[in-house]
C-alpha positions as CSV (number, residue, x, y, z in Angstrom):
1,M,11.6,19.6,47.9
2,R,14.9,18.4,46.3
3,Y,13.2,14.8,46.3
4,L,10.0,16.1,44.6
5,L,12.2,18.1,42.1
6,A,14.2,15.0,41.1
7,I,11.2,12.8,40.7
8,T,9.6,15.4,38.5
9,L,12.7,15.6,36.3
10,F,13.1,11.6,36.4
11,T,9.5,11.5,34.9
12,L,10.0,13.7,32.2
13,L,13.4,12.2,31.3
14,L,11.3,8.8,30.8
15,V,8.5,10.5,28.9
16,S,11.2,12.2,26.5
17,C,13.0,9.0,26.0
18,K,9.6,7.0,25.3
19,K,8.7,9.5,22.6
20,N,12.0,9.3,21.0
21,D,11.9,5.5,21.2
22,T,8.5,5.7,19.5
23,N,9.7,8.0,16.7
24,N,12.7,5.7,16.0
25,G,10.5,2.5,15.8
26,G,11.8,1.3,19.4
27,D,15.4,1.6,18.7
28,T,17.1,4.8,19.6
29,S,20.4,3.6,18.6
30,N,19.5,2.8,15.2
31,P,17.0,5.6,14.1
32,Y,14.8,5.0,10.9
33,Y,16.4,6.6,7.9
34,F,14.4,8.7,5.5
35,P,15.8,9.7,2.3
36,P,16.1,13.7,1.8
37,T,13.6,15.3,-0.6
38,G,14.7,16.9,-3.7
39,T,17.9,14.8,-4.2
40,D,19.2,11.4,-5.3
41,I,20.9,10.7,-1.9
42,W,19.7,7.6,-0.3
43,E,22.0,6.0,2.3
44,T,22.9,2.2,1.9
45,K,23.9,-0.6,4.4
46,N,25.3,-4.0,4.0
47,S,23.4,-7.0,4.4
48,S,25.9,-8.4,7.1
49,S,24.9,-5.3,9.1
50,V,21.6,-6.8,9.7
51,N,22.8,-10.5,9.8
52,W,21.4,-11.3,6.4
53,D,23.0,-13.9,4.0
54,D,24.3,-11.8,1.1
55,A,24.7,-15.0,-1.4
56,Q,21.3,-15.8,-0.6
57,L,19.8,-12.3,-1.1
58,Q,21.7,-12.2,-4.5
59,A,20.2,-15.7,-5.1
60,A,16.7,-14.2,-4.6
61,F,17.8,-11.0,-6.9
62,D,19.0,-13.4,-9.6
63,Y,15.6,-15.4,-9.5
64,A,13.6,-12.1,-9.9
65,A,15.8,-11.3,-12.7
66,T,14.7,-14.4,-14.7
67,K,11.0,-13.3,-14.2
68,N,10.8,-10.2,-16.3
69,T,11.7,-8.0,-13.2
70,Y,13.4,-4.8,-14.3
71,G,13.7,-2.8,-10.9
72,L,14.0,-4.4,-7.4
73,I,14.9,-2.5,-4.3
74,V,15.2,-3.7,-0.5
75,L,15.2,-1.4,2.2
76,H,15.9,-2.0,6.0
77,R,15.0,0.6,8.4
78,G,14.8,3.1,5.2
79,K,18.3,2.2,4.1
80,I,19.1,0.5,0.9
81,V,20.4,-3.0,1.6
82,K,20.3,-4.0,-2.3
83,E,18.9,-2.1,-5.4
84,Q,19.4,-3.8,-8.9
85,Y,18.1,-3.0,-12.5
86,W,18.0,-4.8,-15.7
87,N,16.2,-4.4,-19.2
88,N,18.1,-1.1,-19.5
89,W,16.4,0.4,-16.3
90,N,18.1,2.5,-13.9
91,K,16.9,4.5,-10.6
92,D,15.2,7.1,-12.9
93,T,13.1,4.7,-15.0
94,R,9.4,5.3,-14.5
95,Y,6.9,2.6,-15.1
96,F,3.2,2.2,-14.4
97,I,2.5,0.5,-11.1
98,A,-0.9,-0.7,-11.8
99,S,-3.3,-1.6,-9.2
100,A,-0.7,-1.2,-6.5
101,G,-1.8,2.5,-7.0
102,K,-5.0,1.5,-5.1
103,S,-3.0,1.4,-2.2
104,I,-2.0,4.9,-2.5
105,V,-5.5,6.0,-2.9
106,A,-6.5,4.3,0.3
107,F,-3.8,6.2,2.2
108,V,-4.9,9.6,0.7
109,A,-8.5,8.8,1.6
110,G,-7.4,8.5,5.1
111,I,-5.6,12.0,4.9
112,A,-9.0,13.5,3.4
113,Q,-11.0,12.0,6.2
114,Q,-8.8,13.3,8.9
115,E,-9.1,16.8,7.2
116,G,-12.8,16.4,7.3
117,I,-13.6,16.6,3.7
118,I,-15.1,13.1,3.5
119,N,-16.3,10.4,5.8
120,I,-15.9,7.0,4.7
121,N,-19.1,5.9,6.3
122,N,-21.2,8.4,4.2
123,K,-23.0,7.1,1.1
124,T,-20.9,7.5,-2.1
125,S,-23.6,9.6,-3.8
126,Q,-22.9,12.2,-1.2
127,Y,-19.6,13.1,-3.3
128,L,-20.7,11.7,-6.7
129,G,-24.3,12.5,-6.8
130,T,-27.3,10.4,-7.2
131,G,-27.5,8.1,-10.5
132,W,-23.8,7.3,-10.5
133,T,-25.0,3.7,-11.0
134,S,-27.6,2.1,-12.8
135,L,-29.1,0.8,-9.5
136,P,-32.5,1.6,-8.1
137,L,-31.8,4.8,-5.6
138,I,-32.7,2.7,-2.4
139,K,-29.9,0.3,-3.5
140,E,-27.3,2.9,-4.7
141,N,-27.8,4.7,-1.4
142,L,-26.6,1.4,0.5
143,I,-23.3,1.8,-1.1
144,T,-20.6,3.8,1.0
145,V,-17.0,5.1,0.5
146,K,-15.9,2.2,2.9
147,H,-17.4,-0.1,0.6
148,Q,-15.5,1.3,-2.2
149,L,-12.2,0.8,-0.1
150,S,-13.1,-2.7,0.9
151,M,-14.3,-4.0,-2.5
152,T,-17.9,-4.7,-1.2
153,T,-20.0,-2.4,-3.3
154,G,-22.1,-5.3,-4.5
155,L,-21.8,-4.0,-8.1
156,D,-21.6,-6.7,-10.7
157,D,-17.9,-7.4,-11.5
158,G,-19.2,-9.7,-14.4
159,V,-19.7,-6.8,-16.7
160,A,-18.3,-6.5,-20.2
161,D,-15.8,-3.8,-19.0
162,Q,-14.8,-3.9,-15.3
163,D,-13.0,-0.5,-15.8
164,S,-15.9,1.6,-17.1
165,T,-17.6,4.1,-14.4
166,K,-20.5,4.4,-16.9
167,P,-23.7,4.0,-14.9
168,S,-24.7,1.3,-17.6
169,Y,-21.9,-0.8,-16.5
170,L,-22.6,-0.2,-12.7
171,T,-25.2,-2.6,-12.2
172,Y,-26.6,-4.8,-9.2
173,K,-25.2,-7.9,-8.1
174,A,-26.0,-8.0,-4.1
175,D,-26.5,-5.5,-1.8
176,A,-23.6,-3.4,-0.5
177,G,-21.6,-5.1,2.2
178,T,-22.8,-8.6,1.5
179,R,-20.2,-9.8,-1.1
180,W,-16.6,-9.2,-1.9
181,S,-15.4,-9.0,-5.4
182,Y,-12.4,-7.2,-7.0
183,H,-14.0,-4.7,-9.3
184,N,-12.1,-2.0,-10.8
185,A,-14.7,0.7,-11.4
186,P,-15.8,1.3,-8.0
187,Y,-12.2,1.9,-7.0
188,L,-11.8,4.2,-9.9
189,L,-14.6,6.3,-8.7
190,L,-12.8,6.9,-5.4
191,Q,-10.5,9.3,-7.1
192,S,-13.6,11.0,-8.3
193,V,-15.0,11.2,-4.7
194,L,-11.8,12.6,-3.4
195,A,-11.4,15.2,-6.2
196,N,-15.0,16.5,-5.8
197,A,-14.7,16.5,-2.0
198,S,-11.3,18.7,-2.3
199,G,-12.1,20.9,-5.1
200,Q,-9.1,19.6,-6.8
201,N,-8.5,17.4,-9.6
202,W,-7.2,13.9,-8.3
203,S,-3.6,14.2,-9.3
204,T,-3.0,17.8,-7.8
205,Y,-4.6,16.7,-4.3
206,C,-2.6,13.5,-4.3
207,K,0.7,15.3,-5.1
208,S,0.1,18.0,-2.5
209,K,-1.0,15.8,0.5
210,L,1.4,12.8,0.0
211,F,3.8,12.9,-2.9
212,D,5.5,16.3,-2.1
213,K,5.6,15.5,1.5
214,I,8.0,12.4,1.0
215,G,9.9,13.3,-2.1
216,V,8.3,11.4,-4.7
217,S,10.1,12.6,-7.8
218,S,8.7,15.5,-10.0
219,T,8.5,13.2,-13.0
220,A,6.1,10.7,-11.5
221,F,2.5,11.1,-12.7
222,W,-1.1,9.6,-12.8
223,Y,-2.6,8.9,-16.4
224,N,-5.9,7.5,-16.9
225,N,-5.9,6.9,-13.2
226,V,-2.8,4.7,-13.1
227,F,0.3,5.9,-11.5
228,Y,3.9,5.9,-13.1
229,C,6.8,6.4,-11.0
230,T,10.4,5.1,-10.3
231,T,11.2,1.8,-8.2
232,R,12.6,4.4,-5.5
233,D,9.5,6.4,-5.6
234,A,7.6,3.3,-4.8
235,A,9.8,2.6,-2.1
236,R,9.5,6.0,-0.5
237,F,5.8,5.2,-0.2
238,G,6.5,1.7,1.1
239,S,8.7,3.4,3.9
240,L,6.0,5.8,4.7
241,I,3.6,3.0,5.2
242,L,6.0,1.0,7.4
243,R,6.3,4.1,9.7
244,K,2.2,4.1,9.8
245,G,2.0,7.2,7.9
246,E,5.1,9.2,9.5
247,W,7.7,10.7,7.4
248,N,10.9,12.0,9.1
249,G,9.2,13.2,12.2
250,T,5.8,14.5,10.6
251,Q,2.9,12.4,11.1
252,L,1.0,12.9,7.5
253,L,-1.9,10.4,8.5
254,T,-2.6,11.4,12.1
255,D,-5.7,9.1,12.4
256,A,-4.2,6.0,13.8
257,N,-7.5,4.3,13.9
258,Y,-8.0,4.5,10.0
259,F,-4.3,3.1,9.5
260,T,-5.0,0.3,11.6
261,T,-8.4,-0.5,9.9
262,M,-6.7,0.0,6.4
263,T,-4.1,-2.6,7.0
264,T,-6.3,-5.1,8.8
265,T,-9.3,-7.4,7.5
266,S,-12.0,-5.1,6.4
267,Q,-14.9,-7.4,6.0
268,N,-15.8,-11.2,6.5
269,Y,-15.6,-12.5,3.0
270,N,-11.9,-12.1,2.1
271,L,-9.7,-12.1,5.1
272,S,-6.8,-11.1,3.1
273,Y,-8.0,-7.7,2.2
274,G,-8.1,-4.5,4.1
275,Y,-8.8,-1.1,2.4
276,L,-7.2,-1.5,-0.8
277,W,-4.3,-3.3,0.7
278,W,-3.5,-6.9,0.6
279,L,-2.9,-8.8,4.1
280,N,-0.7,-11.8,4.6
281,G,-0.9,-14.3,7.6
282,K,-4.8,-14.8,7.4
283,S,-6.5,-18.1,7.5
284,S,-8.0,-17.8,3.9
285,T,-7.8,-15.7,0.9
286,M,-9.9,-14.8,-2.1
287,V,-8.0,-13.6,-5.4
288,P,-9.4,-11.4,-8.2
289,Q,-11.9,-12.6,-10.8
290,S,-12.9,-15.4,-8.4
291,Q,-15.3,-16.3,-5.6
292,V,-13.3,-19.2,-4.4
293,V,-12.2,-19.0,-0.7
294,Y,-8.8,-20.5,-0.4
295,P,-7.8,-22.0,3.3
296,T,-4.3,-20.4,3.1
297,S,-2.6,-17.2,3.6
298,L,-1.9,-15.3,0.9
299,V,2.0,-15.8,0.8
300,P,2.9,-18.7,3.0
301,N,6.8,-18.0,2.8
302,A,6.3,-14.5,3.8
303,P,6.1,-13.2,7.4
304,A,2.5,-13.2,8.6
305,D,2.4,-9.4,9.2
306,M,3.4,-8.4,5.7
307,Y,0.8,-6.3,3.9
308,M,1.2,-5.6,0.2
309,A,0.4,-3.1,-2.4
310,L,-0.1,-5.5,-5.7
311,G,-0.7,-4.5,-9.2
312,K,-1.4,-6.5,-12.5
313,D,1.7,-8.5,-14.0
314,D,3.6,-8.6,-10.6
315,K,4.1,-4.9,-9.6
316,K,4.8,-5.2,-5.8
317,I,5.3,-3.2,-2.8
318,Y,5.8,-5.4,0.1
319,V,5.7,-3.9,3.8
320,V,7.1,-6.1,6.6
321,P,6.9,-4.6,10.1
322,S,8.5,-7.4,11.9
323,L,11.7,-7.2,9.8
324,D,11.5,-3.2,9.2
325,V,11.6,-4.3,5.6
326,V,10.2,-2.7,2.4
327,L,10.7,-4.5,-0.7
328,V,9.6,-3.1,-4.3
329,R,9.4,-4.9,-7.6
330,L,8.6,-3.5,-10.7
331,G,8.7,-5.1,-14.2
332,D,6.3,-7.3,-16.2
333,N,4.6,-10.6,-15.8
334,A,6.5,-13.0,-13.6
335,S,3.9,-15.8,-13.5
336,A,2.5,-18.5,-15.8
337,S,-0.6,-16.4,-16.7
338,S,-1.1,-12.5,-16.4
339,L,-2.9,-12.1,-13.2
340,L,-4.5,-9.0,-11.2
341,G,-2.4,-8.5,-8.0
342,P,-1.4,-11.6,-6.1
343,S,0.3,-14.4,-8.1
344,S,2.7,-17.3,-7.4
345,F,5.7,-15.3,-7.8
346,D,4.9,-13.7,-4.5
347,N,5.5,-17.0,-2.5
348,E,8.5,-18.1,-4.8
349,L,10.3,-14.8,-4.3
350,W,9.6,-15.0,-0.5
351,G,10.6,-18.4,-0.3
352,K,14.2,-17.2,-1.5
353,L,14.2,-14.1,0.6
354,K,13.4,-16.2,3.7
355,L,16.8,-17.9,3.2
356,A,18.5,-14.4,3.0
357,M,16.9,-12.5,5.9
358,K,16.9,-15.7,8.2
359,Y,13.2,-15.0,9.6
């Protein structure tokens, strides 16, 4: 009897340890840090504590400073290793993050699906009503919420105004699911899908389901479908993603399958694109405003498992699970030309970070 009791207690101990190990990202001696909500407190750590080269890290930051970077922060297991501001910015300065906000919408869509108010496999017209495009009904009904998330609606991205959600600008190019193109209007309508399904306006729904949970500052806001926030706000969201939707022991996104599909290749055309997230380490990539397939990963200098929320003029939220790293860069155009999302700056910056982080 004693033997059976001992075995039972031992088994329970193993289960408990395994649970704690999972919650701590596999390292019970170094639990993941979540900055408290409603305060400016955010713990820091030295680069030497994670065996990074401090001089090389500073060199990467100095390089970023020459490229119109105004806010740059790098976290390791949630704690700030380095944070720096330029152009009269500070930790409380808000700026728009452009299309990096798309990745926020993708995450909230996962919450909406787990709550049962949407199903991404349903046709979009179920939430927007018929006639939301100028397509024949048989073609419009091919478009699902998943096509909006994966940029495969088949709607023509060559129209005069890619941002217009008027039906006259939502015209046929190909059947849904047969073509990838970076088209802003179908994405913008995702916010309407979520608003209609929830019975709330988009900003209110996003705030209650996401921002309030992770401590995004009360001064952050959506304006004309674009999110404005601080560098630290964006870093909080990056930490949430690094933890696969968990914040300080609470799983905001319980649908693990959705998270996995969101951050893996979503279609066969652009292997470097998930559900409104850019993916590194794939054998080929496409970029906005082009149908060229490039036989390379998106950021060769960065770890292959990195995924990214990328916005116009080099708004960046980088998430690297293998390094337990989140890095946020806000500012203006860092490249030779103004680009939507990916740019040469990604690879140049990570070439320098590689020396610092020694991966």
